[in-house]
Structure formats: structure tokens, C-alpha cells
C-alpha positions as CSV (number, residue, x, y, z in Angstrom):
1,M,-66.1,-50.1,27.8
2,K,-63.0,-52.0,28.6
3,R,-61.5,-50.9,25.4
4,L,-62.3,-47.4,26.0
5,F,-60.4,-47.5,29.4
6,I,-57.2,-47.6,28.3
7,P,-56.5,-44.7,25.8
8,V,-58.6,-42.6,28.5
9,A,-56.6,-43.9,31.4
10,F,-53.2,-43.2,29.4
11,V,-54.3,-39.7,28.0
12,A,-54.8,-38.8,32.0
13,L,-51.6,-39.7,33.0
14,L,-49.9,-38.0,30.3
15,T,-51.9,-35.0,31.4
16,L,-50.8,-36.2,35.2
17,V,-46.8,-36.2,33.8
18,S,-47.0,-32.9,32.0
19,A,-48.6,-30.9,34.7
20,C,-45.7,-32.1,36.9
21,K,-43.1,-31.0,34.9
22,K,-43.2,-27.6,36.4
23,V,-41.5,-24.7,34.5
24,D,-38.6,-23.5,36.9
25,R,-36.4,-21.1,35.0
26,I,-36.0,-20.0,31.2
27,E,-32.6,-20.1,29.7
28,V,-32.0,-18.2,26.5
29,E,-29.4,-18.1,24.4
30,P,-27.1,-16.2,23.4
31,K,-26.9,-14.7,26.8
32,S,-26.1,-11.1,25.7
33,V,-26.3,-9.6,22.3
34,T,-23.8,-7.1,21.3
35,F,-24.9,-5.2,17.9
36,S,-21.9,-2.9,16.1
37,E,-24.2,-1.7,13.3
38,A,-27.7,-0.4,13.0
39,N,-30.1,-3.0,11.3
40,K,-28.8,-6.0,12.0
41,K,-30.5,-8.9,13.8
42,S,-29.9,-11.7,15.9
43,D,-32.5,-15.2,16.7
44,L,-32.5,-15.7,20.6
45,K,-33.5,-19.5,21.4
46,A,-35.3,-19.9,25.0
47,T,-35.9,-23.5,26.4
48,A,-38.3,-23.7,29.9
49,L,-36.4,-25.5,32.2
50,T,-37.3,-28.5,35.4
51,A,-35.1,-27.2,38.7
52,D,-33.6,-30.5,37.4
53,G,-32.7,-29.2,34.1
54,K,-35.1,-31.4,32.0
55,P,-36.9,-29.2,29.2
56,V,-40.7,-28.7,29.3
57,P,-42.0,-28.9,26.2
58,D,-45.2,-26.6,24.8
59,V,-44.4,-23.5,26.2
60,K,-45.2,-20.5,25.0
61,F,-42.9,-17.4,25.0
62,E,-43.0,-13.9,25.3
63,F,-40.7,-11.6,24.3
64,S,-40.6,-7.7,24.3
65,S,-37.9,-5.3,24.9
66,S,-37.2,-2.6,27.3
67,D,-36.2,0.2,25.0
68,T,-37.9,-0.4,21.6
69,K,-35.3,2.8,20.6
70,V,-32.5,0.9,21.4
71,A,-33.6,-2.8,19.7
72,T,-36.8,-4.2,19.2
73,V,-37.7,-7.7,19.4
74,D,-40.4,-9.9,17.4
75,A,-42.6,-12.0,18.9
76,N,-40.7,-15.2,17.5
77,G,-37.0,-13.7,19.6
78,T,-35.6,-12.2,16.9
79,V,-33.7,-8.8,18.1
80,L,-33.4,-5.8,15.7
81,S,-29.9,-3.2,16.7
82,V,-32.1,0.6,16.4
83,K,-29.5,2.7,18.2
84,S,-26.7,3.1,20.1
85,G,-27.3,2.2,24.0
86,S,-28.4,0.1,26.5
87,A,-31.6,-2.5,26.8
88,A,-32.5,-5.8,27.7
89,I,-35.0,-8.4,26.5
90,L,-37.5,-9.7,28.8
91,V,-38.5,-13.5,27.8
92,K,-41.6,-14.7,30.0
93,G,-42.7,-18.1,29.3
94,G,-45.7,-18.7,32.1
95,E,-45.1,-17.6,35.6
96,K,-41.1,-17.5,34.8
97,S,-39.3,-15.5,32.9
98,A,-35.7,-14.3,32.0
99,K,-33.4,-11.2,30.8
100,V,-30.8,-11.1,28.0
101,P,-29.1,-8.1,27.9
102,V,-28.9,-6.6,24.9
103,E,-25.5,-3.6,23.8
104,V,-25.9,-1.3,20.6
105,S,-22.5,0.8,20.4
106,I,-22.5,2.2,16.6
107,P,-19.2,3.5,15.5
108,A,-20.0,7.9,14.7
109,T,-17.4,9.8,15.4
110,I,-13.6,9.8,16.3
111,V,-12.7,12.7,18.8
112,V,-9.0,14.0,19.0
113,K,-7.9,15.5,22.3
114,G,-5.9,18.7,21.8
115,A,-7.3,19.0,18.1
116,P,-5.6,21.1,16.6
117,I,-2.4,20.4,17.5
118,T,1.1,22.5,17.5
119,I,4.5,20.6,18.2
120,T,7.8,23.0,18.7
121,G,10.8,22.5,17.3
122,V,11.9,20.0,14.4
123,G,12.4,16.7,15.6
124,T,10.1,16.8,18.9
125,T,7.5,14.1,19.6
126,A,3.9,14.2,21.0
127,T,1.3,11.8,21.5
128,V,-2.0,11.6,19.9
129,E,-5.1,10.3,22.1
130,A,-8.1,9.8,20.6
131,E,-11.4,8.4,21.0
132,L,-13.9,6.3,18.9
133,Q,-17.4,7.3,20.1
134,D,-20.8,5.8,19.1
135,D,-24.0,8.0,17.8
136,A,-24.6,7.7,21.8
137,G,-21.4,9.6,22.7
138,R,-20.2,6.7,24.4
139,P,-16.5,5.8,24.1
140,I,-16.4,2.0,21.7
141,Q,-13.3,0.4,24.1
142,G,-11.1,-1.3,22.0
143,A,-11.3,0.3,19.1
144,K,-8.5,-0.4,16.7
145,M,-7.1,4.0,15.7
146,E,-4.9,4.2,13.5
147,F,-3.3,7.4,11.5
148,A,-1.9,9.0,8.8
149,S,0.1,12.2,7.8
150,A,-0.8,13.7,4.3
151,D,2.8,15.5,4.4
152,P,5.2,13.2,6.4
153,N,8.1,15.8,5.4
154,I,5.9,18.5,8.0
155,V,4.9,15.3,10.2
156,E,5.6,11.6,10.2
157,V,3.2,9.2,12.0
158,S,4.0,6.2,13.7
159,G,1.0,4.4,15.7
160,N,0.1,7.3,18.0
161,T,3.3,9.3,17.8
162,L,3.7,12.3,15.9
163,T,7.5,13.7,14.8
164,S,7.9,16.7,13.4
165,R,10.1,16.6,10.3
166,G,9.8,20.6,9.2
167,A,8.2,23.7,9.6
168,G,4.6,23.7,8.6
169,T,1.0,22.7,8.7
170,A,0.0,19.1,7.3
171,T,-3.7,16.8,8.0
172,V,-3.2,14.0,9.7
173,T,-6.5,11.5,9.9
174,A,-7.4,9.4,12.1
175,V,-9.7,6.2,11.5
176,A,-11.6,3.8,13.3
177,G,-14.6,1.4,12.7
178,G,-15.0,3.3,9.3
179,I,-15.2,6.5,10.8
180,K,-12.4,9.0,9.5
181,Q,-11.4,12.3,11.3
182,G,-8.8,14.9,9.9
183,F,-7.4,17.2,12.1
184,E,-4.6,20.0,12.1
185,V,-0.5,19.6,13.0
186,T,1.3,22.6,12.8
187,V,5.0,22.6,13.4
188,K,6.3,25.6,14.5
189,Q,9.7,26.7,15.4
190,P,10.7,28.0,19.1
191,E,11.8,32.0,19.1
192,V,15.6,32.0,18.4
193,A,17.6,33.7,20.8
194,S,21.1,33.7,19.2
195,L,22.6,32.8,15.8
196,T,26.0,31.5,15.1
197,L,28.1,30.8,11.8
198,E,30.0,27.5,12.2
199,G,33.1,26.5,10.2
200,A,34.0,29.5,8.8
201,P,37.3,29.9,7.8
202,K,40.0,33.0,8.3
203,S,41.0,33.1,4.8
204,L,40.7,31.4,1.4
205,K,42.7,31.4,-1.6
206,V,40.9,32.4,-4.8
207,K,38.9,29.2,-6.3
208,Q,38.6,27.6,-3.0
209,T,35.2,27.1,-1.1
210,A,34.0,26.6,2.2
211,M,30.7,25.5,3.7
212,L,28.8,27.3,6.5
213,N,26.7,26.0,9.0
214,V,23.9,28.1,11.3
215,L,23.7,27.7,14.8
216,A,20.5,28.7,16.3
217,K,19.7,28.5,19.9
218,G,16.4,29.4,22.1
219,A,16.4,31.1,25.4
220,D,17.2,28.0,26.9
221,G,20.4,27.8,25.2
222,A,19.2,24.7,23.4
223,A,20.0,24.5,20.4
224,I,17.7,24.9,17.5
225,K,16.9,22.3,14.9
226,G,15.5,22.6,11.0
227,I,16.5,26.2,11.4
228,T,16.5,28.1,7.9
229,A,18.4,31.0,7.0
230,T,19.4,33.4,4.1
231,F,22.9,33.9,3.4
232,A,24.7,37.4,1.8
233,S,28.2,38.2,0.8
234,S,29.1,41.9,1.6
235,N,31.1,41.6,-2.2
236,A,30.3,38.9,-4.4
237,K,33.2,39.9,-6.6
238,L,35.7,38.8,-3.6
239,A,33.7,36.3,-2.7
240,T,30.3,33.9,-3.3
241,V,28.0,32.5,-1.1
242,D,24.5,29.9,-2.3
243,A,21.2,29.2,-0.3
244,T,22.7,26.3,1.1
245,G,26.2,28.6,2.8
246,K,28.7,27.1,0.4
247,V,31.3,30.1,0.3
248,T,33.4,30.3,-2.9
249,A,36.8,32.5,-3.2
250,V,37.1,34.6,-6.1
251,K,39.2,37.9,-5.7
252,P,41.7,38.3,-3.0
253,G,40.6,41.0,-0.3
254,A,38.2,41.3,2.3
255,V,34.6,40.4,2.5
256,T,31.5,39.3,5.2
257,I,29.3,36.6,4.8
258,T,26.3,37.0,6.6
259,A,23.4,34.7,7.6
260,K,20.2,35.9,8.8
261,S,17.1,33.7,9.9
262,G,14.0,35.9,11.1
263,D,15.2,39.0,13.1
264,K,18.7,37.3,14.4
265,T,22.2,37.8,11.9
266,A,25.1,36.4,12.7
267,A,28.1,37.4,10.6
268,T,32.1,36.1,9.6
269,K,34.9,38.2,8.2
270,I,36.9,36.3,5.8
271,T,40.6,37.2,3.9
272,I,40.8,36.2,0.3
273,K,44.4,35.5,-0.7
274,K,45.9,34.4,-3.6
275,K,46.9,31.4,-4.7
């Protein structure tokens, strides 16, 4: 009888000690879960603790999701991302529980504010505002956004700044989070209010040349960059002019050189003299 008493007493003592280890709280690692893709997994590890922080063994944990459309969790605590949104995983152990917030944000689209964009004037800059959104339509904070121009001769890109280089339309592509979004940027010239010719001499000797420059101004009196003009000579036998505005004296006489841009014209009279 004495031999049986000792083991029974020992087991009773262990049972009493275990009973004294009351679960005060449940701690879960990681404390929060974030996903940026669908069908990704993260394992939760739950620990039951006493009031003084000692682990309580043999506690059975139950896991459940507040929104299975966003994230699911299996009996082992493995969380699976489904769709963008917010959810919480409830971990229960006995009478105690803990919650683990889950954030799923899957990149889906890039929204470019104000697109398509129009820039007036060559050499003008504009700032692009674009936002990467997940498949729930929420902005994804901190997403790195890059831009590229299909035609730098029309619009040049540096960071999120557009600089117009020539009249026309070019496609600029925004890239972030594996998502691409193209948008059109049109560069147009302001309406020309006045046109004048600069550098025109009063006279040239035969075989001499002169370069004419066209100065266009808007209604506000500001010079307009990048204006193209067509040139014409009233008498090519006396003087010729090419597409760049270069005048070449051919034969003595008086000639008028005209520049035209849109519906505006400018003219200058040049006297051609003998050598």
C-alpha cells in the first residue's frame, strides 16, 4: 500500500500545480499581419501566460477570422490573404482571447489626377499627382511611383515633373507595385498675338547671308518658345530664304521676306546690293 501511495500523491500534486497555472492572457506573434499579394500565408504562434508571465502548457487554441473575404485562418493558425481589406484573427484559449489585426492591400490600379494632361507652352513644367490603389479602391501609402515618357521630344519626365519640349501628344506611363498606367500629355502653344522678325538687315550684298529669327508673343506680351514659322521670299531671283530663316542675297534689287505662324505674319524689306 505504501508503494502505491507515493505515485498517486505525486500525480495529485502535479494536477494541483497545473490547476494553479491559470491563464491570465494570450500573446500572439506576430502581433499584426500585412499582405501585399493574394494567396500569401503567415503563421501565428499563440502562447498562454499566467499573471506573472509564465507559459501555461497544453492549452488548446481556436482561431477564427472576422472577415473570411479578406483573410482566412486554419486550425493551426495559418493566415491566408484573399482580398484587400481589414480583418482580425481571434485567438481563443480557454476563457481568454487575443486579436491579431490583418491588413491586405493588393495593388490593382493607378489613378492619375487630371489625366489626360495639357501643358501650354514649350519649356513649361507640370507636376503629376498619381496614386496606387488596391482592389478595394484604397490608396496604398508609401508606394514608389515612377514615370516614363514615350517621346521626350514632346514631354520630358524627371521624377513626377513633366517638362514640355515640343508641341504634340505623348504617352507617359506610371509604374508602381507592378501596375502600369499610361496617360496622354498634350503640349500646345498659346495663341500668338504678335509676330516679329529679328536680325533682319536693311541691306545685303550679293552672296551675303543673314539669319532671321522669329519672335512670337502671346496676349500677355510674354515670348512664346518653340514657335515654328514658314518663310517666303517675294522674289527668289533676288534673294532666297530657307526653312530655318537663312536669307541668301542673289541679285541686286529690293525683296520682302515674310514669316508666317498660324494666322500671324511678319515681314521685312531687304535691299540687295552689288558686291
